[in-house]
C-alpha positions in Angstrom: 73.5 90.3 122.8 70.4 92.1 121.5 67.9 90.7 119.0 68.5 87.4 117.3 66.4 88.2 114.3 65.2 91.7 113.3 64.0 91.9 109.7 61.3 92.6 107.1 60.2 90.4 104.2 59.0 86.8 104.3 60.6 84.8 107.2 59.8 81.1 107.9 61.2 79.4 110.9 60.9 75.6 111.0 63.3 74.8 113.9 66.0 76.2 116.2 66.7 77.9 119.5 66.7 81.7 119.6 67.7 83.6 122.8 68.3 87.3 123.5 70.0 88.7 126.6 70.6 92.3 127.7 68.8 95.1 129.5 65.6 96.7 128.4 66.1 100.1 126.9 69.4 99.3 125.3 69.9 100.5 121.7 66.6 101.2 120.1 64.5 100.4 123.2 63.7 96.7 123.5 65.6 93.5 123.6 63.1 91.2 121.9 64.4 88.0 120.4 62.6 88.0 117.1 61.1 91.1 115.5 59.3 91.4 112.1 58.6 94.8 110.7 57.1 96.7 107.7 53.8 96.4 106.0 53.6 93.2 103.9 56.3 91.4 106.0 55.2 88.0 107.4 57.0 85.9 110.0 55.7 82.3 110.2 56.9 80.0 113.0 55.8 76.5 112.2 58.0 73.7 113.6 58.7 71.0 111.0 58.0 67.4 112.0 60.7 66.2 114.5 62.0 69.8 115.0 61.5 72.2 117.9 61.4 75.9 118.1 62.4 77.6 121.4 62.3 81.4 121.7 63.5 83.0 124.9 64.0 86.7 125.9 65.9 87.5 129.1 64.1 90.9 129.6 61.6 91.9 126.9 59.5 90.1 124.2 60.2 86.7 122.6 58.4 87.8 119.4 57.4 91.4 118.4 55.7 93.0 115.5 56.1 96.6 114.4 55.3 99.0 111.6 52.6 96.8 110.0 54.3 93.4 110.1 52.5 90.2 110.7 53.5 87.1 112.9 51.8 83.7 112.6 52.8 81.3 115.4 51.8 77.7 114.8 54.0 76.0 117.4 57.1 76.3 119.6 57.9 77.3 123.1 58.1 81.0 124.1 59.4 82.5 127.3 60.1 86.0 128.5 62.1 85.6 131.7 61.1 89.2 132.7 57.6 90.5 133.4 56.6 91.1 129.8 54.4 88.9 127.6 56.0 86.6 125.0 54.3 88.2 122.0 54.0 92.0 121.6 52.3 93.9 118.8 53.6 97.5 118.5 51.9 98.0 115.2 50.7 95.1 113.0 49.2 91.7 113.8 50.0 88.4 115.4 48.0 85.2 115.3 48.6 82.3 117.6 47.5 78.9 116.3 49.7 76.8 118.6 52.6 76.7 121.0 53.5 77.0 124.7 53.8 80.4 126.4 55.2 81.2 129.9 52.7 84.1 130.3 49.0 84.0 129.4 48.7 85.1 125.7 46.4 88.0 124.8 43.1 86.3 123.8 42.8 88.7 120.8 45.8 86.9 119.2 44.3 83.4 119.5 43.0 82.0 116.2 39.3 81.2 115.9 38.5 77.7 116.9 41.7 77.5 119.1 41.9 77.6 122.9 44.6 77.5 125.5 44.9 76.1 129.0 47.6 76.2 131.7 49.6 73.0 132.2 53.1 72.3 133.4 54.0 76.0 133.9 52.9 77.1 130.4 49.8 78.2 128.5 
């Protein structure tokens, strides 16, 4: 299985479990679980009350942004079982306002007035 979601446009995720498996370099290069692409496209992950969002990649990125897309992460649990970070910006932007990440997030993605700490194996 490759990507779970690979799209452009406006995408809102309020709950669910998303998992990708496979080897890096298959198909068009990466096996990331959710990818948003194209200028003007926005992915917002914001778990609804009582819902969870879990995004896991066996080898590459849990969430990636390319060709000018934007990702806004407000919550959920993200894990790359490989050595890569959970969120990757190829071209575009990503903002982390909440959530738990298996690898330390890039501080440039953390929203102003937000912080992270390491607890129970996640940041």
